[in-house]
Structures are given as structure tokens and as C-alpha cells.
PQR file with spaces between the fields and no chain letter, atoms N, CA, C, O and H, PARSE charges and radii, in Angstrom:
ATOM       1  N    MET     1      78.638  152.893   36.647 -0.4000 1.5000
ATOM       2  CA   MET     1      78.893  151.872   37.853 -0.0000 2.0000
ATOM       3  C    MET     1      77.988  150.687   37.065  0.5500 1.7000
ATOM       4  O    MET     1      76.940  150.820   36.433 -0.5500 1.4000
ATOM       5  N    PHE     2      78.819  149.425   37.352 -0.4000 1.5000
ATOM       6  CA   PHE     2      78.011  148.331   36.835 -0.0000 2.0000
ATOM       7  C    PHE     2      76.743  148.056   37.816  0.5500 1.7000
ATOM       8  O    PHE     2      76.730  148.170   39.042 -0.5500 1.4000
ATOM       9  H    PHE     2      79.670  149.316   37.865  0.4000 1.0000
ATOM      10  N    ARG     3      75.665  147.658   36.947 -0.4000 1.5000
ATOM      11  CA   ARG     3      74.517  147.535   37.528 -0.0000 2.0000
ATOM      12  C    ARG     3      74.094  146.054   37.588  0.5500 1.7000
ATOM      13  O    ARG     3      74.457  145.339   36.654 -0.5500 1.4000
ATOM      14  H    ARG     3      75.675  147.565   35.951  0.4000 1.0000
ATOM      15  N    GLY     4      73.364  145.516   38.588 -0.4000 1.5000
ATOM      16  CA   GLY     4      72.897  144.134   38.352 -0.0000 2.0000
ATOM      17  C    GLY     4      73.685  143.401   39.334  0.5500 1.7000
ATOM      18  O    GLY     4      74.338  143.963   40.213 -0.5500 1.4000
ATOM      19  H    GLY     4      73.069  146.097   39.347  0.4000 1.0000
ATOM      20  N    CYS     5      73.601  141.856   39.138 -0.4000 1.5000
ATOM      21  CA   CYS     5      74.274  140.882   39.622 -0.0000 2.0000
ATOM      22  C    CYS     5      75.744  140.937   38.959  0.5500 1.7000
ATOM      23  O    CYS     5      76.067  141.456   37.891 -0.5500 1.4000
ATOM      24  H    CYS     5      73.070  141.399   38.424  0.4000 1.0000
ATOM      25  N    TYR     6      76.663  140.148   40.046 -0.4000 1.5000
ATOM      26  CA   TYR     6      78.045  139.891   39.494 -0.0000 2.0000
ATOM      27  C    TYR     6      77.679  138.982   38.260  0.5500 1.7000
ATOM      28  O    TYR     6      76.636  138.333   38.181 -0.5500 1.4000
ATOM      29  H    TYR     6      76.400  139.727   40.914  0.4000 1.0000
ATOM      30  N    THR     7      78.681  139.022   37.300 -0.4000 1.5000
ATOM      31  CA   THR     7      78.885  137.996   36.286 -0.0000 2.0000
ATOM      32  C    THR     7      79.141  136.570   36.842  0.5500 1.7000
ATOM      33  O    THR     7      79.712  136.437   37.924 -0.5500 1.4000
ATOM      34  H    THR     7      79.528  139.550   37.364  0.4000 1.0000
ATOM      35  N    GLN     8      78.767  135.607   36.189 -0.4000 1.5000
ATOM      36  CA   GLN     8      79.241  134.196   36.244 -0.0000 2.0000
ATOM      37  C    GLN     8      80.743  134.231   36.442  0.5500 1.7000
ATOM      38  O    GLN     8      81.210  133.583   37.379 -0.5500 1.4000
ATOM      39  H    GLN     8      78.303  135.715   35.309  0.4000 1.0000
ATOM      40  N    GLN     9      81.628  135.000   35.564 -0.4000 1.5000
ATOM      41  CA   GLN     9      83.124  134.936   35.374 -0.0000 2.0000
ATOM      42  C    GLN     9      83.467  135.615   36.611  0.5500 1.7000
ATOM      43  O    GLN     9      84.428  135.065   37.148 -0.5500 1.4000
ATOM      44  H    GLN     9      81.248  135.526   34.803  0.4000 1.0000
ATOM      45  N    SER    10      82.999  136.671   37.287 -0.4000 1.5000
ATOM      46  CA   SER    10      83.480  137.213   38.224 -0.0000 2.0000
ATOM      47  C    SER    10      83.230  136.441   39.613  0.5500 1.7000
ATOM      48  O    SER    10      83.925  136.648   40.608 -0.5500 1.4000
ATOM      49  H    SER    10      82.218  137.118   36.850  0.4000 1.0000
ATOM      50  N    PHE    11      82.184  135.547   39.572 -0.4000 1.5000
ATOM      51  CA   PHE    11      82.135  134.796   40.750 -0.0000 2.0000
ATOM      52  C    PHE    11      83.069  133.499   40.482  0.5500 1.7000
ATOM      53  O    PHE    11      83.416  132.889   41.494 -0.5500 1.4000
ATOM      54  H    PHE    11      81.620  135.379   38.764  0.4000 1.0000
ATOM      55  N    ASP    12      83.400  133.136   39.548 -0.4000 1.5000
ATOM      56  CA   ASP    12      84.073  131.969   39.177 -0.0000 2.0000
ATOM      57  C    ASP    12      85.516  132.008   40.260  0.5500 1.7000
ATOM      58  O    ASP    12      85.862  130.990   40.859 -0.5500 1.4000
ATOM      59  H    ASP    12      83.119  133.632   38.726  0.4000 1.0000
ATOM      60  N    ILE    13      86.086  133.010   40.362 -0.4000 1.5000
ATOM      61  CA   ILE    13      87.237  133.249   41.238 -0.0000 2.0000
ATOM      62  C    ILE    13      87.119  132.660   42.703  0.5500 1.7000
ATOM      63  O    ILE    13      88.049  132.166   43.340 -0.5500 1.4000
ATOM      64  H    ILE    13      85.805  133.837   39.875  0.4000 1.0000
ATOM      65  N    PHE    14      85.743  132.806   43.145 -0.4000 1.5000
ATOM      66  CA   PHE    14      85.318  132.241   44.496 -0.0000 2.0000
ATOM      67  C    PHE    14      84.958  130.919   44.567  0.5500 1.7000
ATOM      68  O    PHE    14      85.011  130.370   45.668 -0.5500 1.4000
ATOM      69  H    PHE    14      84.987  133.207   42.627  0.4000 1.0000
ATOM      70  N    ARG    15      84.568  130.246   43.507 -0.4000 1.5000
ATOM      71  CA   ARG    15      84.118  128.934   43.545 -0.0000 2.0000
ATOM      72  C    ARG    15      85.133  127.972   44.302  0.5500 1.7000
ATOM      73  O    ARG    15      86.345  127.964   44.085 -0.5500 1.4000
ATOM      74  H    ARG    15      84.525  130.692   42.613  0.4000 1.0000
ATOM      75  N    GLY    16      84.478  127.167   45.214 -0.4000 1.5000
ATOM      76  CA   GLY    16      85.031  126.493   46.276 -0.0000 2.0000
ATOM      77  C    GLY    16      85.803  127.181   47.469  0.5500 1.7000
ATOM      78  O    GLY    16      86.450  126.472   48.240 -0.5500 1.4000
ATOM      79  H    GLY    16      83.494  127.173   45.390  0.4000 1.0000
ATOM      80  N    TYR    17      85.749  128.484   47.626 -0.4000 1.5000
ATOM      81  CA   TYR    17      86.433  129.243   48.708 -0.0000 2.0000
ATOM      82  C    TYR    17      85.262  130.064   49.349  0.5500 1.7000
ATOM      83  O    TYR    17      84.445  130.835   48.846 -0.5500 1.4000
ATOM      84  H    TYR    17      85.223  129.059   46.999  0.4000 1.0000
ATOM      85  N    ASP    18      85.487  129.577   50.793 -0.4000 1.5000
ATOM      86  CA   ASP    18      84.328  130.050   51.652 -0.0000 2.0000
ATOM      87  C    ASP    18      84.830  131.153   52.581  0.5500 1.7000
ATOM      88  O    ASP    18      84.117  131.777   53.367 -0.5500 1.4000
ATOM      89  H    ASP    18      86.151  128.951   51.201  0.4000 1.0000
ATOM      90  N    CYS    19      86.091  131.314   52.406 -0.4000 1.5000
ATOM      91  CA   CYS    19      86.544  132.583   53.424 -0.0000 2.0000
ATOM      92  C    CYS    19      86.476  131.950   54.908  0.5500 1.7000
ATOM      93  O    CYS    19      86.295  132.671   55.890 -0.5500 1.4000
ATOM      94  H    CYS    19      86.671  130.808   51.768  0.4000 1.0000
ATOM      95  N    GLY    20      86.599  130.871   54.981 -0.4000 1.5000
ATOM      96  CA   GLY    20      86.648  130.138   56.508 -0.0000 2.0000
ATOM      97  C    GLY    20      85.190  130.032   57.017  0.5500 1.7000
ATOM      98  O    GLY    20      85.094  129.357   58.042 -0.5500 1.4000
ATOM      99  H    GLY    20      86.746  130.286   54.184  0.4000 1.0000
ATOM     100  N    MET    21      84.054  130.536   56.546 -0.4000 1.5000
ATOM     101  CA   MET    21      82.850  130.809   57.366 -0.0000 2.0000
ATOM     102  C    MET    21      81.913  129.745   56.968  0.5500 1.7000
ATOM     103  O    MET    21      80.813  129.695   57.520 -0.5500 1.4000
ATOM     104  H    MET    21      84.132  131.085   55.714  0.4000 1.0000
ATOM     105  N    GLY    22      82.281  128.785   55.955 -0.4000 1.5000
ATOM     106  CA   GLY    22      81.418  127.668   55.594 -0.0000 2.0000
ATOM     107  C    GLY    22      80.229  127.895   55.095  0.5500 1.7000
ATOM     108  O    GLY    22      79.251  127.172   55.282 -0.5500 1.4000
ATOM     109  H    GLY    22      83.174  128.826   55.507  0.4000 1.0000
ATOM     110  N    ILE    23      80.257  129.069   54.334 -0.4000 1.5000
ATOM     111  CA   ILE    23      78.799  129.511   53.614 -0.0000 2.0000
ATOM     112  C    ILE    23      79.072  129.043   52.192  0.5500 1.7000
ATOM     113  O    ILE    23      80.087  129.362   51.573 -0.5500 1.4000
ATOM     114  H    ILE    23      81.052  129.657   54.183  0.4000 1.0000
ATOM     115  N    PRO    24      77.857  128.070   51.591 -0.5600 1.5000
ATOM     116  CA   PRO    24      77.971  127.625   50.308  0.2800 2.0000
ATOM     117  C    PRO    24      78.323  128.758   49.304  0.5500 1.7000
ATOM     118  O    PRO    24      78.086  129.912   49.660 -0.5500 1.4000
ATOM     119  N    TYR    25      78.823  128.549   48.178 -0.4000 1.5000
ATOM     120  CA   TYR    25      79.184  129.266   47.175 -0.0000 2.0000
ATOM     121  C    TYR    25      77.845  129.912   46.543  0.5500 1.7000
ATOM     122  O    TYR    25      77.851  131.091   46.191 -0.5500 1.4000
ATOM     123  H    TYR    25      79.015  127.611   47.889  0.4000 1.0000
ATOM     124  N    HIS    26      76.722  129.118   46.415 -0.4000 1.5000
ATOM     125  CA   HIS    26      75.679  129.621   45.897 -0.0000 2.0000
ATOM     126  C    HIS    26      74.750  130.464   46.875  0.5500 1.7000
ATOM     127  O    HIS    26      73.847  131.212   46.502 -0.5500 1.4000
ATOM     128  H    HIS    26      76.718  128.160   46.701  0.4000 1.0000
ATOM     129  N    GLU    27      75.057  130.261   47.953 -0.4000 1.5000
ATOM     130  CA   GLU    27      74.437  131.484   49.033 -0.0000 2.0000
ATOM     131  C    GLU    27      75.300  132.464   49.040  0.5500 1.7000
ATOM     132  O    GLU    27      74.673  133.483   49.332 -0.5500 1.4000
ATOM     133  H    GLU    27      75.791  129.653   48.257  0.4000 1.0000
ATOM     134  N    VAL    28      76.513  132.722   48.858 -0.4000 1.5000
ATOM     135  CA   VAL    28      77.274  133.979   48.752 -0.0000 2.0000
ATOM     136  C    VAL    28      76.760  134.649   47.528  0.5500 1.7000
ATOM     137  O    VAL    28      76.609  135.870   47.557 -0.5500 1.4000
ATOM     138  H    VAL    28      77.022  131.895   48.620  0.4000 1.0000
ATOM     139  N    LYS    29      76.498  134.024   46.539 -0.4000 1.5000
ATOM     140  CA   LYS    29      76.403  134.577   45.359 -0.0000 2.0000
ATOM     141  C    LYS    29      74.713  135.140   45.234  0.5500 1.7000
ATOM     142  O    LYS    29      74.496  136.228   44.701 -0.5500 1.4000
ATOM     143  H    LYS    29      76.621  133.032   46.516  0.4000 1.0000
ATOM     144  N    ALA    30      73.913  134.544   45.613 -0.4000 1.5000
ATOM     145  CA   ALA    30      72.458  134.938   45.941 -0.0000 2.0000
ATOM     146  C    ALA    30      72.372  136.220   46.788  0.5500 1.7000
ATOM     147  O    ALA    30      71.674  137.197   46.520 -0.5500 1.4000
ATOM     148  H    ALA    30      74.089  133.660   46.045  0.4000 1.0000
ATOM     149  N    LEU    31      73.160  136.078   47.816 -0.4000 1.5000
ATOM     150  CA   LEU    31      73.252  137.316   48.758 -0.0000 2.0000
ATOM     151  C    LEU    31      73.729  138.667   48.140  0.5500 1.7000
ATOM     152  O    LEU    31      73.193  139.760   48.326 -0.5500 1.4000
ATOM     153  H    LEU    31      73.727  135.284   48.034  0.4000 1.0000
ATOM     154  N    ALA    32      74.936  138.384   47.296 -0.4000 1.5000
ATOM     155  CA   ALA    32      75.585  139.543   46.623 -0.0000 2.0000
ATOM     156  C    ALA    32      74.650  139.955   45.504  0.5500 1.7000
ATOM     157  O    ALA    32      74.691  141.140   45.173 -0.5500 1.4000
ATOM     158  H    ALA    32      75.372  137.497   47.145  0.4000 1.0000
ATOM     159  N    CYS    33      73.688  139.024   44.780 -0.4000 1.5000
ATOM     160  CA   CYS    33      72.804  139.378   43.920 -0.0000 2.0000
ATOM     161  C    CYS    33      71.821  140.380   44.601  0.5500 1.7000
ATOM     162  O    CYS    33      71.290  141.232   43.888 -0.5500 1.4000
ATOM     163  H    CYS    33      73.655  138.062   45.049  0.4000 1.0000
ATOM     164  N    VAL    34      71.563  140.336   45.849 -0.4000 1.5000
ATOM     165  CA   VAL    34      70.400  140.929   46.442 -0.0000 2.0000
ATOM     166  C    VAL    34      71.003  142.404   46.890  0.5500 1.7000
ATOM     167  O    VAL    34      70.427  143.474   46.690 -0.5500 1.4000
ATOM     168  H    VAL    34      71.994  139.644   46.428  0.4000 1.0000
ATOM     169  N    LEU    35      72.284  142.235   47.536 -0.4000 1.5000
ATOM     170  CA   LEU    35      72.690  143.594   48.225 -0.0000 2.0000
ATOM     171  C    LEU    35      73.433  144.380   47.445  0.5500 1.7000
ATOM     172  O    LEU    35      73.546  145.559   47.778 -0.5500 1.4000
ATOM     173  H    LEU    35      72.752  141.366   47.698  0.4000 1.0000
ATOM     174  N    LEU    36      74.038  143.942   46.348 -0.4000 1.5000
ATOM     175  CA   LEU    36      74.977  144.720   45.326 -0.0000 2.0000
ATOM     176  C    LEU    36      74.008  145.891   44.977  0.5500 1.7000
ATOM     177  O    LEU    36      74.283  146.937   45.565 -0.5500 1.4000
ATOM     178  H    LEU    36      73.946  142.984   46.077  0.4000 1.0000
ATOM     179  N    PRO    37      73.062  145.928   44.243 -0.5600 1.5000
ATOM     180  CA   PRO    37      72.250  146.764   43.881  0.2800 2.0000
ATOM     181  C    PRO    37      71.822  147.739   44.759  0.5500 1.7000
ATOM     182  O    PRO    37      71.907  148.926   44.445 -0.5500 1.4000
ATOM     183  N    GLU    38      71.395  147.402   45.770 -0.4000 1.5000
ATOM     184  CA   GLU    38      71.077  148.277   47.088 -0.0000 2.0000
ATOM     185  C    GLU    38      72.187  149.134   47.397  0.5500 1.7000
ATOM     186  O    GLU    38      72.053  150.358   47.390 -0.5500 1.4000
ATOM     187  H    GLU    38      71.326  146.438   46.025  0.4000 1.0000
ATOM     188  N    ILE    39      73.409  148.500   47.702 -0.4000 1.5000
ATOM     189  CA   ILE    39      74.599  149.275   48.029 -0.0000 2.0000
ATOM     190  C    ILE    39      74.948  150.333   46.965  0.5500 1.7000
ATOM     191  O    ILE    39      75.220  151.472   47.344 -0.5500 1.4000
ATOM     192  H    ILE    39      73.518  147.506   47.707  0.4000 1.0000
ATOM     193  N    GLN    40      74.955  150.047   45.755 -0.4000 1.5000
ATOM     194  CA   GLN    40      75.306  150.830   44.444 -0.0000 2.0000
ATOM     195  C    GLN    40      74.476  152.030   44.589  0.5500 1.7000
ATOM     196  O    GLN    40      74.959  153.161   44.546 -0.5500 1.4000
ATOM     197  H    GLN    40      74.734  149.122   45.447  0.4000 1.0000
ATOM     198  N    THR    41      72.834  151.710   44.816 -0.4000 1.5000
ATOM     199  CA   THR    41      72.051  152.944   44.724 -0.0000 2.0000
ATOM     200  C    THR    41      72.399  153.752   46.013  0.5500 1.7000
ATOM     201  O    THR    41      72.329  154.978   45.917 -0.5500 1.4000
ATOM     202  H    THR    41      72.442  150.791   44.852  0.4000 1.0000
ATOM     203  N    PHE    42      72.734  153.252   47.107 -0.4000 1.5000
ATOM     204  CA   PHE    42      73.004  154.061   48.188 -0.0000 2.0000
ATOM     205  C    PHE    42      74.128  154.822   47.908  0.5500 1.7000
ATOM     206  O    PHE    42      74.072  156.047   48.006 -0.5500 1.4000
ATOM     207  H    PHE    42      72.791  152.257   47.185  0.4000 1.0000
ATOM     208  N    VAL    43      75.121  154.263   47.580 -0.4000 1.5000
ATOM     209  CA   VAL    43      76.536  155.069   47.304 -0.0000 2.0000
ATOM     210  C    VAL    43      76.472  156.036   46.359  0.5500 1.7000
ATOM     211  O    VAL    43      77.213  157.014   46.452 -0.5500 1.4000
ATOM     212  H    VAL    43      75.167  153.267   47.500  0.4000 1.0000
ATOM     213  N    GLU    44      75.618  155.908   45.362 -0.4000 1.5000
ATOM     214  CA   GLU    44      75.524  156.784   44.306 -0.0000 2.0000
ATOM     215  C    GLU    44      74.320  157.968   44.678  0.5500 1.7000
ATOM     216  O    GLU    44      74.028  158.806   43.825 -0.5500 1.4000
ATOM     217  H    GLU    44      75.016  155.113   45.286  0.4000 1.0000
ATOM     218  N    GLY    45      73.840  157.960   45.648 -0.4000 1.5000
ATOM     219  CA   GLY    45      72.690  158.844   46.029 -0.0000 2.0000
ATOM     220  C    GLY    45      73.303  160.011   46.999  0.5500 1.7000
ATOM     221  O    GLY    45      74.452  160.008   47.441 -0.5500 1.4000
ATOM     222  H    GLY    45      74.077  157.279   46.340  0.4000 1.0000
ATOM     223  N    GLU    46      72.477  160.841   47.200 -0.4000 1.5000
ATOM     224  CA   GLU    46      72.913  162.073   48.066 -0.0000 2.0000
ATOM     225  C    GLU    46      73.448  161.730   49.345  0.5500 1.7000
ATOM     226  O    GLU    46      74.481  162.259   49.755 -0.5500 1.4000
ATOM     227  H    GLU    46      71.543  160.843   46.841  0.4000 1.0000
ATOM     228  N    ASP    47      72.658  160.674   50.161 -0.4000 1.5000
ATOM     229  CA   ASP    47      72.971  160.302   51.465 -0.0000 2.0000
ATOM     230  C    ASP    47      74.279  159.686   51.462  0.5500 1.7000
ATOM     231  O    ASP    47      75.123  160.021   52.293 -0.5500 1.4000
ATOM     232  H    ASP    47      71.819  160.245   49.827  0.4000 1.0000
ATOM     233  N    GLY    48      74.528  158.709   50.484 -0.4000 1.5000
ATOM     234  CA   GLY    48      75.764  158.047   50.138 -0.0000 2.0000
ATOM     235  C    GLY    48      76.885  158.786   50.025  0.5500 1.7000
ATOM     236  O    GLY    48      77.916  158.479   50.624 -0.5500 1.4000
ATOM     237  H    GLY    48      73.842  158.437   49.809  0.4000 1.0000
ATOM     238  N    GLN    49      76.795  159.741   49.309 -0.4000 1.5000
ATOM     239  CA   GLN    49      77.937  160.783   48.831 -0.0000 2.0000
ATOM     240  C    GLN    49      78.169  161.544   49.979  0.5500 1.7000
ATOM     241  O    GLN    49      79.331  161.797   50.297 -0.5500 1.4000
ATOM     242  H    GLN    49      75.958  159.990   48.822  0.4000 1.0000
ATOM     243  N    ARG    50      77.239  161.939   50.640 -0.4000 1.5000
ATOM     244  CA   ARG    50      77.563  162.759   51.841 -0.0000 2.0000
ATOM     245  C    ARG    50      78.285  162.013   52.920  0.5500 1.7000
ATOM     246  O    ARG    50      79.276  162.514   53.450 -0.5500 1.4000
ATOM     247  H    ARG    50      76.295  161.733   50.382  0.4000 1.0000
ATOM     248  N    GLU    51      77.873  160.949   53.232 -0.4000 1.5000
ATOM     249  CA   GLU    51      78.575  159.821   54.171 -0.0000 2.0000
ATOM     250  C    GLU    51      79.879  159.648   53.750  0.5500 1.7000
ATOM     251  O    GLU    51      80.826  159.699   54.535 -0.5500 1.4000
ATOM     252  H    GLU    51      77.068  160.542   52.801  0.4000 1.0000
ATOM     253  N    TYR    52      80.010  159.419   52.400 -0.4000 1.5000
ATOM     254  CA   TYR    52      81.445  159.150   51.953 -0.0000 2.0000
ATOM     255  C    TYR    52      82.305  160.232   52.294  0.5500 1.7000
ATOM     256  O    TYR    52      83.406  160.126   52.835 -0.5500 1.4000
ATOM     257  H    TYR    52      79.241  159.378   51.762  0.4000 1.0000
ATOM     258  N    ALA    53      81.713  161.316   51.930 -0.4000 1.5000
ATOM     259  CA   ALA    53      82.598  162.673   52.088 -0.0000 2.0000
ATOM     260  C    ALA    53      82.959  162.897   53.442  0.5500 1.7000
ATOM     261  O    ALA    53      84.022  163.476   53.668 -0.5500 1.4000
ATOM     262  H    ALA    53      80.819  161.402   51.491  0.4000 1.0000
ATOM     263  N    GLU    54      82.143  162.480   54.491 -0.4000 1.5000
ATOM     264  CA   GLU    54      82.355  162.588   55.798 -0.0000 2.0000
ATOM     265  C    GLU    54      83.372  161.432   56.436  0.5500 1.7000
ATOM     266  O    GLU    54      84.154  161.610   57.371 -0.5500 1.4000
ATOM     267  H    GLU    54      81.280  162.011   54.308  0.4000 1.0000
ATOM     268  N    TRP    55      83.174  160.287   55.741 -0.4000 1.5000
ATOM     269  CA   TRP    55      84.086  159.060   56.155 -0.0000 2.0000
ATOM     270  C    TRP    55      85.891  159.695   55.657  0.5500 1.7000
ATOM     271  O    TRP    55      86.931  159.580   56.305 -0.5500 1.4000
ATOM     272  H    TRP    55      82.540  160.142   54.982  0.4000 1.0000
ATOM     273  N    LYS    56      85.692  160.272   54.457 -0.4000 1.5000
ATOM     274  CA   LYS    56      86.923  160.349   53.800 -0.0000 2.0000
ATOM     275  C    LYS    56      87.652  161.506   54.596  0.5500 1.7000
ATOM     276  O    LYS    56      88.845  161.400   54.877 -0.5500 1.4000
ATOM     277  H    LYS    56      84.846  160.365   53.931  0.4000 1.0000
ATOM     278  N    ALA    57      86.880  162.651   54.964 -0.4000 1.5000
ATOM     279  CA   ALA    57      87.516  163.597   55.592 -0.0000 2.0000
ATOM     280  C    ALA    57      87.983  163.288   57.008  0.5500 1.7000
ATOM     281  O    ALA    57      89.006  163.837   57.417 -0.5500 1.4000
ATOM     282  H    ALA    57      85.910  162.737   54.736  0.4000 1.0000
ATOM     283  N    LYS    58      87.150  162.255   57.962 -0.4000 1.5000
ATOM     284  CA   LYS    58      87.660  161.655   58.879 -0.0000 2.0000
ATOM     285  C    LYS    58      88.882  160.839   58.723  0.5500 1.7000
ATOM     286  O    LYS    58      89.732  160.939   59.608 -0.5500 1.4000
ATOM     287  H    LYS    58      86.319  161.809   57.629  0.4000 1.0000
ATOM     288  N    GLN    59      89.069  160.138   57.844 -0.4000 1.5000
ATOM     289  CA   GLN    59      90.271  159.432   57.585 -0.0000 2.0000
ATOM     290  C    GLN    59      91.499  160.202   57.285  0.5500 1.7000
ATOM     291  O    GLN    59      92.610  159.845   57.679 -0.5500 1.4000
ATOM     292  H    GLN    59      88.379  160.056   57.125  0.4000 1.0000
ATOM     293  N    GLN    60      91.255  161.381   56.503 -0.4000 1.5000
ATOM     294  CA   GLN    60      92.299  162.151   56.408 -0.0000 2.0000
ATOM     295  C    GLN    60      92.744  162.891   57.539  0.5500 1.7000
ATOM     296  O    GLN    60      93.936  163.174   57.666 -0.5500 1.4000
ATOM     297  H    GLN    60      90.353  161.671   56.183  0.4000 1.0000
ATOM     298  N    ALA    61      91.707  163.296   58.540 -0.4000 1.5000
ATOM     299  CA   ALA    61      92.177  163.965   59.524 -0.0000 2.0000
ATOM     300  C    ALA    61      93.104  162.853   60.734  0.5500 1.7000
ATOM     301  O    ALA    61      94.043  163.246   61.426 -0.5500 1.4000
ATOM     302  H    ALA    61      90.739  163.067   58.437  0.4000 1.0000
ATOM     303  N    GLU    62      92.638  161.677   60.734 -0.4000 1.5000
ATOM     304  CA   GLU    62      93.384  160.615   61.424 -0.0000 2.0000
ATOM     305  C    GLU    62      94.722  160.318   60.757  0.5500 1.7000
ATOM     306  O    GLU    62      95.645  159.935   61.475 -0.5500 1.4000
ATOM     307  H    GLU    62      91.875  161.357   60.172  0.4000 1.0000
ATOM     308  N    GLN    63      94.893  160.453   59.533 -0.4000 1.5000
ATOM     309  CA   GLN    63      96.286  160.095   58.993 -0.0000 2.0000
ATOM     310  C    GLN    63      97.159  161.361   59.299  0.5500 1.7000
ATOM     311  O    GLN    63      98.355  161.235   59.562 -0.5500 1.4000
ATOM     312  H    GLN    63      94.142  160.764   58.950  0.4000 1.0000
ATOM     313  N    GLU    64      96.521  162.622   59.259 -0.4000 1.5000
ATOM     314  CA   GLU    64      97.295  163.863   59.636 -0.0000 2.0000
ATOM     315  C    GLU    64      97.780  163.719   61.169  0.5500 1.7000
ATOM     316  O    GLU    64      98.876  164.044   61.627 -0.5500 1.4000
ATOM     317  H    GLU    64      95.549  162.725   59.045  0.4000 1.0000
ATOM     318  N    ASN    65      96.772  163.195   61.787 -0.4000 1.5000
ATOM     319  CA   ASN    65      97.181  163.276   63.408 -0.0000 2.0000
ATOM     320  C    ASN    65      98.205  162.167   63.586  0.5500 1.7000
ATOM     321  O    ASN    65      98.940  162.210   64.573 -0.5500 1.4000
ATOM     322  H    ASN    65      95.882  162.931   61.416  0.4000 1.0000
ATOM     323  N    LYS    66      98.293  161.325   62.836 -0.4000 1.5000
ATOM     324  CA   LYS    66      99.458  160.198   63.028 -0.0000 2.0000
ATOM     325  C    LYS    66     100.784  160.671   62.454  0.5500 1.7000
ATOM     326  O    LYS    66     101.864  160.171   62.769 -0.5500 1.4000
ATOM     327  H    LYS    66      97.696  161.290   62.035  0.4000 1.0000
ATOM     328  N    ALA    67     100.624  161.696   61.566 -0.4000 1.5000
ATOM     329  CA   ALA    67     102.053  162.158   61.205 -0.0000 2.0000
ATOM     330  C    ALA    67     102.710  163.181   61.830  0.5500 1.7000
ATOM     331  O    ALA    67     103.850  163.487   61.481 -0.5500 1.4000
ATOM     332  H    ALA    67      99.747  162.101   61.310  0.4000 1.0000
């Protein structure tokens, strides 16, 4: 999985686009650079894997109940 901050190229698609929140581009980029590595570490760890498996099972059960 990609480690570190997003590349400049990947952020260029968001330049000038604030998703209607009025948050400046540089603020979003700074926040992503801080949060992304933490999220990746969690998701790759035991707790993250367990929570994902639980979430996935719940989603599958909900889909089966709809059918």
C-alpha cells in the first residue's frame, strides 16, 4: 500500500475544488498528509483487519436480508 503523503499529481485533480465546504486546497492537502499514514497503519493492523471483517460480514448480511 502507498505510504506517505499523496503525490502532487494526485492532488492536482482537486485544485480549485472545495467540495462545497470552503476549505482551501492547501488545508485539505495538509490534513490528508497527516491522516493518511495513520489510517493506513490502522487498516493494515490487526484491529483494522478485524473491524473490516466485521463490517464486511455485516454488509453481506444486510444485502442478504434485502434479497
